[in-house]
All heavy atoms as a GROMACS GRO file, in nm:
protein
  528
    1MET      N    1  -0.455   0.576  -0.757
    1MET     CA    2  -0.386   0.621  -0.637
    1MET      C    3  -0.437   0.758  -0.596
    1MET      O    4  -0.473   0.839  -0.680
    1MET     CB    5  -0.235   0.631  -0.665
    1MET     CG    6  -0.166   0.498  -0.676
    1MET     SD    7   0.014   0.516  -0.689
    1MET     CE    8   0.054   0.582  -0.532
    2LEU      N    9  -0.432   0.780  -0.468
    2LEU     CA   10  -0.470   0.911  -0.416
    2LEU      C   11  -0.346   0.999  -0.418
    2LEU      O   12  -0.247   0.968  -0.351
    2LEU     CB   13  -0.524   0.896  -0.273
    2LEU     CG   14  -0.647   0.805  -0.262
    2LEU    CD1   15  -0.675   0.771  -0.117
    2LEU    CD2   16  -0.766   0.871  -0.327
    3PRO      N   17  -0.347   1.108  -0.496
    3PRO     CA   18  -0.226   1.187  -0.517
    3PRO      C   19  -0.170   1.256  -0.393
    3PRO      O   20  -0.052   1.284  -0.386
    3PRO     CB   21  -0.267   1.289  -0.622
    3PRO     CG   22  -0.415   1.293  -0.619
    3PRO     CD   23  -0.462   1.159  -0.570
    4GLY      N   24  -0.252   1.283  -0.294
    4GLY     CA   25  -0.205   1.353  -0.175
    4GLY      C   26  -0.157   1.260  -0.063
    4GLY      O   27  -0.130   1.307   0.046
    5LYS      N   28  -0.149   1.132  -0.092
    5LYS     CA   29  -0.107   1.035   0.009
    5LYS      C   30   0.019   0.962  -0.036
    5LYS      O   31   0.039   0.939  -0.155
    5LYS     CB   32  -0.218   0.933   0.035
    5LYS     CG   33  -0.343   0.992   0.097
    5LYS     CD   34  -0.440   0.884   0.138
    5LYS     CE   35  -0.564   0.941   0.203
    5LYS     NZ   36  -0.542   0.983   0.339
    6THR      N   37   0.101   0.923   0.061
    6THR     CA   38   0.222   0.848   0.031
    6THR      C   39   0.185   0.705  -0.013
    6THR      O   40   0.069   0.664  -0.002
    6THR     CB   41   0.312   0.837   0.156
    6THR    OG1   42   0.243   0.759   0.255
    6THR    CG2   43   0.352   0.973   0.209
    7VAL      N   44   0.285   0.632  -0.058
    7VAL     CA   45   0.264   0.492  -0.095
    7VAL      C   46   0.205   0.416   0.024
    7VAL      O   47   0.106   0.344   0.008
    7VAL     CB   48   0.398   0.429  -0.143
    7VAL    CG1   49   0.386   0.278  -0.153
    7VAL    CG2   50   0.441   0.490  -0.275
    8PHE      N   51   0.266   0.430   0.140
    8PHE     CA   52   0.215   0.362   0.260
    8PHE      C   53   0.070   0.400   0.286
    8PHE      O   54  -0.015   0.313   0.310
    8PHE     CB   55   0.301   0.398   0.382
    8PHE     CG   56   0.264   0.321   0.505
    8PHE    CD1   57   0.335   0.208   0.543
    8PHE    CD2   58   0.157   0.361   0.585
    8PHE    CE1   59   0.300   0.137   0.657
    8PHE    CE2   60   0.122   0.290   0.699
    8PHE     CZ   61   0.194   0.177   0.735
    9GLU      N   62   0.040   0.529   0.282
    9GLU     CA   63  -0.096   0.576   0.310
    9GLU      C   64  -0.196   0.526   0.207
    9GLU      O   65  -0.311   0.497   0.242
    9GLU     CB   66  -0.098   0.728   0.318
    9GLU     CG   67  -0.022   0.784   0.436
    9GLU     CD   68   0.003   0.933   0.428
    9GLU    OE1   69   0.001   0.990   0.316
    9GLU    OE2   70   0.027   0.994   0.533
   10ASN      N   71  -0.155   0.515   0.081
   10ASN     CA   72  -0.245   0.464  -0.022
   10ASN      C   73  -0.283   0.320   0.005
   10ASN      O   74  -0.400   0.283  -0.008
   10ASN     CB   75  -0.180   0.477  -0.161
   10ASN     CG   76  -0.219   0.603  -0.232
   10ASN    OD1   77  -0.328   0.612  -0.288
   10ASN    ND2   78  -0.132   0.703  -0.229
   11VAL      N   79  -0.187   0.237   0.041
   11VAL     CA   80  -0.217   0.096   0.070
   11VAL      C   81  -0.295   0.086   0.200
   11VAL      O   82  -0.393   0.013   0.210
   11VAL     CB   83  -0.088   0.012   0.075
   11VAL    CG1   84  -0.120  -0.132   0.110
   11VAL    CG2   85  -0.014   0.018  -0.060
   12ALA      N   86  -0.256   0.164   0.301
   12ALA     CA   87  -0.325   0.163   0.430
   12ALA      C   88  -0.470   0.206   0.415
   12ALA      O   89  -0.559   0.151   0.480
   12ALA     CB   90  -0.253   0.254   0.529
   13PHE      N   91  -0.497   0.300   0.327
   13PHE     CA   92  -0.633   0.351   0.307
   13PHE      C   93  -0.727   0.239   0.265
   13PHE      O   94  -0.841   0.231   0.310
   13PHE     CB   95  -0.633   0.464   0.205
   13PHE     CG   96  -0.768   0.525   0.183
   13PHE    CD1   97  -0.825   0.605   0.280
   13PHE    CD2   98  -0.839   0.503   0.066
   13PHE    CE1   99  -0.951   0.661   0.262
   13PHE    CE2  100  -0.964   0.558   0.047
   13PHE     CZ  101  -1.020   0.638   0.145
   14ALA      N  102  -0.678   0.150   0.178
   14ALA     CA  103  -0.760   0.037   0.134
   14ALA      C  104  -0.800  -0.051   0.252
   14ALA      O  105  -0.908  -0.110   0.252
   14ALA     CB  106  -0.685  -0.044   0.029
   15LEU      N  107  -0.714  -0.060   0.351
   15LEU     CA  108  -0.745  -0.139   0.470
   15LEU      C  109  -0.834  -0.062   0.568
   15LEU      O  110  -0.923  -0.120   0.630
   15LEU     CB  111  -0.615  -0.180   0.539
   15LEU     CG  112  -0.524  -0.272   0.457
   15LEU    CD1  113  -0.390  -0.290   0.526
   15LEU    CD2  114  -0.590  -0.405   0.432
   16GLU      N  115  -0.810   0.067   0.579
   16GLU     CA  116  -0.889   0.151   0.671
   16GLU      C  117  -1.037   0.149   0.634
   16GLU      O  118  -1.123   0.141   0.722
   16GLU     CB  119  -0.838   0.294   0.670
   16GLU     CG  120  -0.702   0.311   0.735
   16GLU     CD  121  -0.640   0.447   0.708
   16GLU    OE1  122  -0.700   0.530   0.635
   16GLU    OE2  123  -0.529   0.471   0.759
   17ILE      N  124  -1.067   0.154   0.504
   17ILE     CA  125  -1.208   0.163   0.463
   17ILE      C  126  -1.284   0.034   0.488
   17ILE      O  127  -1.407   0.036   0.488
   17ILE     CB  128  -1.224   0.209   0.316
   17ILE    CG1  129  -1.159   0.111   0.220
   17ILE    CG2  130  -1.172   0.348   0.297
   17ILE    CD1  131  -1.187   0.142   0.073
   18VAL      N  132  -1.214  -0.077   0.512
   18VAL     CA  133  -1.283  -0.202   0.547
   18VAL      C  134  -1.271  -0.232   0.696
   18VAL      O  135  -1.304  -0.341   0.740
   18VAL     CB  136  -1.235  -0.321   0.461
   18VAL    CG1  137  -1.272  -0.301   0.315
   18VAL    CG2  138  -1.086  -0.346   0.476
   19GLY      N  139  -1.222  -0.135   0.774
   19GLY     CA  140  -1.224  -0.146   0.918
   19GLY      C  141  -1.105  -0.215   0.983
   19GLY      O  142  -1.113  -0.256   1.099
   20VAL      N  143  -0.994  -0.228   0.912
   20VAL     CA  144  -0.875  -0.290   0.970
   20VAL      C  145  -0.811  -0.191   1.068
   20VAL      O  146  -0.801  -0.072   1.039
   20VAL     CB  147  -0.776  -0.330   0.859
   20VAL    CG1  148  -0.646  -0.384   0.918
   20VAL    CG2  149  -0.839  -0.433   0.767
   21GLY      N  150  -0.766  -0.240   1.182
   21GLY     CA  151  -0.706  -0.156   1.285
   21GLY      C  152  -0.564  -0.114   1.253
   21GLY      O  153  -0.498  -0.173   1.167
   22ASN      N  154  -0.517  -0.013   1.324
   22ASN     CA  155  -0.384   0.043   1.299
   22ASN      C  156  -0.271  -0.058   1.319
   22ASN      O  157  -0.173  -0.058   1.246
   22ASN     CB  158  -0.359   0.165   1.388
   22ASN     CG  159  -0.440   0.284   1.344
   22ASN    OD1  160  -0.478   0.294   1.227
   22ASN    ND2  161  -0.466   0.375   1.435
   23ARG      N  162  -0.284  -0.145   1.418
   23ARG     CA  163  -0.180  -0.244   1.443
   23ARG      C  164  -0.166  -0.339   1.322
   23ARG      O  165  -0.057  -0.368   1.277
   23ARG     CB  166  -0.210  -0.324   1.569
   23ARG     CG  167  -0.105  -0.429   1.598
   23ARG     CD  168  -0.134  -0.503   1.724
   23ARG     NE  169  -0.103  -0.415   1.836
   23ARG     CZ  170  -0.128  -0.442   1.962
   23ARG    NH1  171  -0.188  -0.554   1.995
   23ARG    NH2  172  -0.094  -0.356   2.057
   24GLU      N  173  -0.280  -0.386   1.274
   24GLU     CA  174  -0.279  -0.477   1.159
   24GLU      C  175  -0.228  -0.405   1.034
   24GLU      O  176  -0.155  -0.463   0.954
   24GLU     CB  177  -0.418  -0.534   1.135
   24GLU     CG  178  -0.426  -0.634   1.022
   24GLU     CD  179  -0.352  -0.765   1.049
   24GLU    OE1  180  -0.321  -0.796   1.166
   24GLU    OE2  181  -0.323  -0.835   0.952
   25ILE      N  182  -0.264  -0.279   1.017
   25ILE     CA  183  -0.216  -0.200   0.903
   25ILE      C  184  -0.064  -0.188   0.910
   25ILE      O  185   0.005  -0.208   0.809
   25ILE     CB  186  -0.284  -0.061   0.899
   25ILE    CG1  187  -0.430  -0.077   0.857
   25ILE    CG2  188  -0.210   0.034   0.804
   25ILE    CD1  189  -0.514   0.048   0.871
   26GLY      N  190  -0.013  -0.155   1.028
   26GLY     CA  191   0.131  -0.142   1.046
   26GLY      C  192   0.207  -0.271   1.020
   26GLY      O  193   0.325  -0.268   0.982
   27TYR      N  194   0.142  -0.383   1.040
   27TYR     CA  195   0.202  -0.514   1.015
   27TYR      C  196   0.192  -0.552   0.867
   27TYR      O  197   0.287  -0.603   0.808
   27TYR     CB  198   0.130  -0.618   1.102
   27TYR     CG  199   0.173  -0.760   1.077
   27TYR    CD1  200   0.288  -0.811   1.136
   27TYR    CD2  201   0.098  -0.844   0.995
   27TYR    CE1  202   0.327  -0.943   1.114
   27TYR    CE2  203   0.137  -0.974   0.972
   27TYR     CZ  204   0.251  -1.024   1.031
   27TYR     OH  205   0.290  -1.153   1.008
   28THR      N  206   0.075  -0.527   0.806
   28THR     CA  207   0.046  -0.574   0.672
   28THR      C  208   0.111  -0.491   0.562
   28THR      O  209   0.168  -0.546   0.467
   28THR     CB  210  -0.107  -0.577   0.650
   28THR    OG1  211  -0.166  -0.663   0.749
   28THR    CG2  212  -0.143  -0.627   0.511
   29VAL      N  213   0.101  -0.359   0.571
   29VAL     CA  214   0.146  -0.273   0.461
   29VAL      C  215   0.294  -0.295   0.426
   29VAL      O  216   0.326  -0.315   0.309
   29VAL     CB  217   0.114  -0.125   0.488
   29VAL    CG1  218   0.176  -0.035   0.382
   29VAL    CG2  219  -0.037  -0.104   0.493
   30PRO      N  220   0.386  -0.294   0.522
   30PRO     CA  221   0.527  -0.315   0.484
   30PRO      C  222   0.551  -0.450   0.417
   30PRO      O  223   0.631  -0.460   0.323
   30PRO     CB  224   0.602  -0.307   0.617
   30PRO     CG  225   0.513  -0.228   0.706
   30PRO     CD  226   0.373  -0.263   0.664
   31ARG      N  227   0.483  -0.553   0.461
   31ARG     CA  228   0.501  -0.686   0.402
   31ARG      C  229   0.449  -0.690   0.259
   31ARG      O  230   0.512  -0.747   0.171
   31ARG     CB  231   0.432  -0.791   0.488
   31ARG     CG  232   0.515  -0.822   0.610
   31ARG     CD  233   0.436  -0.880   0.723
   31ARG     NE  234   0.517  -0.901   0.843
   31ARG     CZ  235   0.560  -0.806   0.922
   31ARG    NH1  236   0.531  -0.681   0.898
   31ARG    NH2  237   0.635  -0.832   1.027
   32VAL      N  238   0.334  -0.628   0.236
   32VAL     CA  239   0.278  -0.627   0.100
   32VAL      C  240   0.367  -0.543   0.007
   32VAL      O  241   0.390  -0.583  -0.107
   32VAL     CB  242   0.133  -0.574   0.104
   32VAL    CG1  243   0.079  -0.552  -0.036
   32VAL    CG2  244   0.044  -0.670   0.180
   33LEU      N  245   0.417  -0.431   0.055
   33LEU     CA  246   0.506  -0.350  -0.029
   33LEU      C  247   0.634  -0.426  -0.063
   33LEU      O  248   0.686  -0.413  -0.175
   33LEU     CB  249   0.538  -0.217   0.041
   33LEU     CG  250   0.420  -0.120   0.052
   33LEU    CD1  251   0.460   0.003   0.131
   33LEU    CD2  252   0.366  -0.081  -0.085
   34ASP      N  253   0.683  -0.505   0.029
   34ASP     CA  254   0.800  -0.589   0.001
   34ASP      C  255   0.768  -0.692  -0.107
   34ASP      O  256   0.847  -0.714  -0.199
   34ASP     CB  257   0.846  -0.658   0.129
   34ASP     CG  258   0.979  -0.729   0.113
   34ASP    OD1  259   1.064  -0.683   0.034
   34ASP    OD2  260   0.999  -0.832   0.181
   35ILE      N  261   0.650  -0.752  -0.101
   35ILE     CA  262   0.609  -0.852  -0.199
   35ILE      C  263   0.608  -0.793  -0.340
   35ILE      O  264   0.650  -0.859  -0.435
   35ILE     CB  265   0.469  -0.909  -0.164
   35ILE    CG1  266   0.479  -0.997  -0.039
   35ILE    CG2  267   0.409  -0.987  -0.280
   35ILE    CD1  268   0.344  -1.034   0.021
   36VAL      N  269   0.560  -0.670  -0.354
   36VAL     CA  270   0.550  -0.609  -0.488
   36VAL      C  271   0.674  -0.530  -0.527
   36VAL      O  272   0.676  -0.463  -0.630
   36VAL     CB  273   0.423  -0.521  -0.501
   36VAL    CG1  274   0.297  -0.604  -0.482
   36VAL    CG2  275   0.426  -0.403  -0.406
   37GLY      N  276   0.779  -0.538  -0.446
   37GLY     CA  277   0.905  -0.473  -0.482
   37GLY      C  278   0.912  -0.324  -0.455
   37GLY      O  279   0.988  -0.253  -0.521
   38LEU      N  280   0.834  -0.277  -0.359
   38LEU     CA  281   0.835  -0.133  -0.327
   38LEU      C  282   0.890  -0.104  -0.188
   38LEU      O  283   0.867   0.005  -0.134
   38LEU     CB  284   0.694  -0.075  -0.342
   38LEU     CG  285   0.640  -0.069  -0.484
   38LEU    CD1  286   0.495  -0.025  -0.485
   38LEU    CD2  287   0.724   0.022  -0.571
   39LYS      N  288   0.960  -0.200  -0.130
   39LYS     CA  289   1.021  -0.177   0.001
   39LYS      C  290   1.116  -0.057  -0.009
   39LYS      O  291   1.192  -0.045  -0.104
   39LYS     CB  292   1.098  -0.301   0.045
   39LYS     CG  293   1.154  -0.292   0.183
   39LYS     CD  294   1.222  -0.422   0.222
   39LYS     CE  295   1.273  -0.412   0.364
   39LYS     NZ  296   1.335  -0.539   0.405
   40GLY      N  297   1.107   0.032   0.087
   40GLY     CA  298   1.190   0.151   0.087
   40GLY      C  299   1.126   0.271   0.018
   40GLY      O  300   1.181   0.380   0.018
   41LYS      N  301   1.009   0.251  -0.042
   41LYS     CA  302   0.942   0.361  -0.112
   41LYS      C  303   0.813   0.402  -0.041
   41LYS      O  304   0.730   0.471  -0.098
   41LYS     CB  305   0.912   0.320  -0.256
   41LYS     CG  306   1.040   0.290  -0.331
   41LYS     CD  307   1.024   0.295  -0.479
   41LYS     CE  308   1.162   0.270  -0.539
   41LYS     NZ  309   1.170   0.311  -0.675
   42GLU      N  310   0.801   0.363   0.084
   42GLU     CA  311   0.680   0.389   0.161
   42GLU      C  312   0.645   0.536   0.172
   42GLU      O  313   0.527   0.572   0.177
   42GLU     CB  314   0.693   0.332   0.304
   42GLU     CG  315   0.709   0.182   0.310
   42GLU     CD  316   0.854   0.135   0.302
   42GLU    OE1  317   0.943   0.216   0.266
   42GLU    OE2  318   0.878   0.018   0.332
   43LYS      N  319   0.745   0.623   0.177
   43LYS     CA  320   0.721   0.767   0.197
   43LYS      C  321   0.713   0.845   0.067
   43LYS      O  322   0.695   0.967   0.068
   43LYS     CB  323   0.831   0.825   0.286
   43LYS     CG  324   0.828   0.766   0.425
   43LYS     CD  325   0.936   0.824   0.513
   43LYS     CE  326   0.931   0.759   0.651
   43LYS     NZ  327   1.037   0.807   0.738
   44ARG      N  328   0.725   0.777  -0.046
   44ARG     CA  329   0.718   0.846  -0.175
   44ARG      C  330   0.574   0.885  -0.207
   44ARG      O  331   0.479   0.818  -0.170
   44ARG     CB  332   0.769   0.755  -0.287
   44ARG     CG  333   0.914   0.716  -0.275
   44ARG     CD  334   1.003   0.821  -0.337
   44ARG     NE  335   1.142   0.790  -0.322
   44ARG     CZ  336   1.217   0.732  -0.414
   44ARG    NH1  337   1.165   0.696  -0.530
   44ARG    NH2  338   1.344   0.709  -0.390
   45MET      N  339   0.561   0.994  -0.280
   45MET     CA  340   0.432   1.039  -0.328
   45MET      C  341   0.409   0.982  -0.467
   45MET      O  342   0.506   0.950  -0.538
   45MET     CB  343   0.427   1.192  -0.331
   45MET     CG  344   0.447   1.258  -0.194
   45MET     SD  345   0.326   1.210  -0.071
   45MET     CE  346   0.186   1.308  -0.122
   46PRO      N  347   0.284   0.970  -0.512
   46PRO     CA  348   0.257   0.911  -0.643
   46PRO      C  349   0.334   0.976  -0.759
   46PRO      O  350   0.380   0.904  -0.848
   46PRO     CB  351   0.106   0.931  -0.659
   46PRO     CG  352   0.055   0.927  -0.519
   46PRO     CD  353   0.162   0.997  -0.438
   47LEU      N  354   0.350   1.106  -0.758
   47LEU     CA  355   0.420   1.171  -0.868
   47LEU      C  356   0.569   1.139  -0.872
   47LEU      O  357   0.636   1.163  -0.972
   47LEU     CB  358   0.399   1.323  -0.864
   47LEU     CG  359   0.257   1.370  -0.896
   47LEU    CD1  360   0.247   1.521  -0.879
   47LEU    CD2  361   0.217   1.329  -1.037
   48GLU      N  362   0.621   1.083  -0.764
   48GLU     CA  363   0.763   1.044  -0.758
   48GLU      C  364   0.785   0.901  -0.809
   48GLU      O  365   0.898   0.855  -0.812
   48GLU     CB  366   0.813   1.054  -0.614
   48GLU     CG  367   0.806   1.193  -0.556
   48GLU     CD  368   0.845   1.198  -0.410
   48GLU    OE1  369   0.791   1.120  -0.330
   48GLU    OE2  370   0.931   1.282  -0.377
   49LEU      N  371   0.678   0.834  -0.846
   49LEU     CA  372   0.687   0.695  -0.889
   49LEU      C  373   0.675   0.683  -1.041
   49LEU      O  374   0.608   0.764  -1.105
   49LEU     CB  375   0.575   0.613  -0.826
   49LEU     CG  376   0.567   0.610  -0.674
   49LEU    CD1  377   0.443   0.534  -0.630
   49LEU    CD2  378   0.692   0.549  -0.614
   50SER      N  379   0.734   0.578  -1.094
   50SER     CA  380   0.715   0.548  -1.236
   50SER      C  381   0.576   0.488  -1.256
   50SER      O  382   0.508   0.450  -1.160
   50SER     CB  383   0.821   0.448  -1.283
   50SER     OG  384   0.797   0.320  -1.226
   51GLY      N  385   0.536   0.476  -1.380
   51GLY     CA  386   0.406   0.415  -1.409
   51GLY      C  387   0.396   0.272  -1.357
   51GLY      O  388   0.294   0.231  -1.301
   52GLY      N  389   0.503   0.197  -1.372
   52GLY     CA  390   0.504   0.059  -1.323
   52GLY      C  391   0.496   0.052  -1.172
   52GLY      O  392   0.430  -0.038  -1.116
   53GLU      N  393   0.563   0.143  -1.105
   53GLU     CA  394   0.556   0.147  -0.959
   53GLU      C  395   0.416   0.182  -0.912
   53GLU      O  396   0.366   0.126  -0.815
   53GLU     CB  397   0.658   0.246  -0.903
   53GLU     CG  398   0.801   0.198  -0.916
   53GLU     CD  399   0.904   0.304  -0.882
   53GLU    OE1  400   0.876   0.426  -0.901
   53GLU    OE2  401   1.014   0.266  -0.840
   54ARG      N  402   0.349   0.271  -0.983
   54ARG     CA  403   0.211   0.306  -0.947
   54ARG      C  404   0.119   0.185  -0.963
   54ARG      O  405   0.031   0.162  -0.881
   54ARG     CB  406   0.160   0.421  -1.034
   54ARG     CG  407   0.223   0.552  -1.000
   54ARG     CD  408   0.164   0.666  -1.082
   54ARG     NE  409   0.260   0.774  -1.085
   54ARG     CZ  410   0.283   0.850  -1.190
   54ARG    NH1  411   0.216   0.833  -1.302
   54ARG    NH2  412   0.373   0.946  -1.184
   55GLN      N  413   0.144   0.107  -1.068
   55GLN     CA  414   0.065  -0.014  -1.087
   55GLN      C  415   0.089  -0.113  -0.973
   55GLN      O  416  -0.003  -0.179  -0.926
   55GLN     CB  417   0.098  -0.080  -1.221
   55GLN     CG  418   0.045  -0.002  -1.339
   55GLN     CD  419   0.084  -0.066  -1.471
   55GLN    OE1  420   0.183  -0.135  -1.482
   55GLN    NE2  421   0.002  -0.040  -1.573
   56ARG      N  422   0.214  -0.121  -0.928
   56ARG     CA  423   0.245  -0.211  -0.817
   56ARG      C  424   0.180  -0.166  -0.687
   56ARG      O  425   0.145  -0.248  -0.603
   56ARG     CB  426   0.396  -0.228  -0.802
   56ARG     CG  427   0.451  -0.318  -0.912
   56ARG     CD  428   0.595  -0.350  -0.891
   56ARG     NE  429   0.675  -0.242  -0.948
   56ARG     CZ  430   0.798  -0.212  -0.912
   56ARG    NH1  431   0.859  -0.281  -0.818
   56ARG    NH2  432   0.864  -0.115  -0.970
   57VAL      N  433   0.161  -0.035  -0.670
   57VAL     CA  434   0.087   0.014  -0.552
   57VAL      C  435  -0.057  -0.036  -0.560
   57VAL      O  436  -0.113  -0.084  -0.460
   57VAL     CB  437   0.092   0.168  -0.540
   57VAL    CG1  438  -0.002   0.216  -0.430
   57VAL    CG2  439   0.233   0.215  -0.515
   58ALA      N  440  -0.116  -0.030  -0.678
   58ALA     CA  441  -0.254  -0.080  -0.695
   58ALA      C  442  -0.260  -0.230  -0.665
   58ALA      O  443  -0.354  -0.277  -0.600
   58ALA     CB  444  -0.303  -0.051  -0.836
   59ILE      N  445  -0.160  -0.304  -0.708
   59ILE     CA  446  -0.154  -0.447  -0.679
   59ILE      C  447  -0.140  -0.469  -0.529
   59ILE      O  448  -0.206  -0.557  -0.472
   59ILE     CB  449  -0.040  -0.514  -0.758
   59ILE    CG1  450  -0.071  -0.511  -0.908
   59ILE    CG2  451  -0.015  -0.657  -0.709
   59ILE    CD1  452   0.047  -0.545  -0.997
   60ALA      N  453  -0.056  -0.389  -0.465
   60ALA     CA  454  -0.036  -0.401  -0.320
   60ALA      C  455  -0.168  -0.377  -0.246
   60ALA      O  456  -0.199  -0.448  -0.149
   60ALA     CB  457   0.070  -0.302  -0.272
   61ARG      N  458  -0.246  -0.281  -0.291
   61ARG     CA  459  -0.377  -0.255  -0.227
   61ARG      C  460  -0.466  -0.377  -0.240
   61ARG      O  461  -0.535  -0.415  -0.145
   61ARG     CB  462  -0.444  -0.134  -0.290
   61ARG     CG  463  -0.387  -0.002  -0.247
   61ARG     CD  464  -0.477   0.114  -0.283
   61ARG     NE  465  -0.524   0.107  -0.420
   61ARG     CZ  466  -0.501   0.200  -0.513
   61ARG    NH1  467  -0.435   0.309  -0.482
   61ARG    NH2  468  -0.548   0.187  -0.634
   62ALA      N  469  -0.466  -0.438  -0.357
   62ALA     CA  470  -0.551  -0.556  -0.379
   62ALA      C  471  -0.505  -0.673  -0.293
   62ALA      O  472  -0.587  -0.743  -0.233
   62ALA     CB  473  -0.549  -0.594  -0.526
   63ILE      N  474  -0.375  -0.694  -0.285
   63ILE     CA  475  -0.321  -0.804  -0.203
   63ILE      C  476  -0.353  -0.780  -0.056
   63ILE      O  477  -0.393  -0.872   0.016
   63ILE     CB  478  -0.169  -0.817  -0.223
   63ILE    CG1  479  -0.137  -0.867  -0.364
   63ILE    CG2  480  -0.108  -0.911  -0.119
   63ILE    CD1  481   0.011  -0.861  -0.399
   64ALA      N  482  -0.337  -0.658  -0.011
   64ALA     CA  483  -0.358  -0.626   0.131
   64ALA      C  484  -0.500  -0.653   0.174
   64ALA      O  485  -0.524  -0.694   0.288
   64ALA     CB  486  -0.320  -0.480   0.158
   65ARG      N  487  -0.594  -0.636   0.085
   65ARG     CA  488  -0.735  -0.652   0.120
   65ARG      C  489  -0.782  -0.796   0.115
   65ARG      O  490  -0.893  -0.827   0.154
   65ARG     CB  491  -0.824  -0.568   0.028
   65ARG     CG  492  -0.809  -0.420   0.060
   65ARG     CD  493  -0.913  -0.337  -0.006
   65ARG     NE  494  -1.047  -0.382   0.028
   65ARG     CZ  495  -1.156  -0.338  -0.030
   65ARG    NH1  496  -1.148  -0.249  -0.125
   65ARG    NH2  497  -1.274  -0.381   0.006
   66GLN      N  498  -0.698  -0.887   0.066
   66GLN     CA  499  -0.738  -1.027   0.060
   66GLN      C  500  -0.752  -1.085   0.200
   66GLN      O  501  -0.664  -1.064   0.283
   66GLN     CB  502  -0.633  -1.108  -0.018
   66GLN     CG  503  -0.625  -1.071  -0.164
   66GLN     CD  504  -0.756  -1.093  -0.239
   66GLN    OE1  505  -0.819  -1.195  -0.227
   66GLN    NE2  506  -0.797  -0.993  -0.314
   67PRO      N  507  -0.857  -1.158   0.224
   67PRO     CA  508  -0.871  -1.219   0.357
   67PRO      C  509  -0.765  -1.326   0.379
   67PRO      O  510  -0.722  -1.393   0.286
   67PRO     CB  511  -1.012  -1.280   0.353
   67PRO     CG  512  -1.046  -1.292   0.210
   67PRO     CD  513  -0.967  -1.187   0.137
   68LYS      N  514  -0.723  -1.340   0.503
   68LYS     CA  515  -0.623  -1.442   0.536
   68LYS      C  516  -0.690  -1.577   0.538
   68LYS      O  517  -0.801  -1.591   0.587
   68LYS     CB  518  -0.560  -1.411   0.672
   68LYS     CG  519  -0.477  -1.286   0.668
   68LYS     CD  520  -0.416  -1.259   0.803
   68LYS     CE  521  -0.326  -1.138   0.798
   68LYS     NZ  522  -0.391  -1.016   0.761
   69SER      N  523  -0.621  -1.679   0.485
   69SER     CA  524  -0.681  -1.813   0.484
   69SER      C  525  -0.646  -1.888   0.610
   69SER      O  526  -0.553  -1.867   0.676
   69SER     CB  527  -0.631  -1.895   0.368
   69SER     OG  528  -0.580  -1.825   0.263
   0.00000   0.00000   0.00000
């Protein structure tokens, strides 16, 4: 995780680097965070999260980058 970015920004960054637009990021990130059980923690910083929550952010980044079938 990038320590200077919020949970939302960390997941969004994974999408930004592959060229996903802001509209799609705004749609995808909240849904992925809900899937991994981090809904409501979008504005938290990495140091405010438990180790398990940090792992779930990493999982959320991986899920977000998966191409849609």
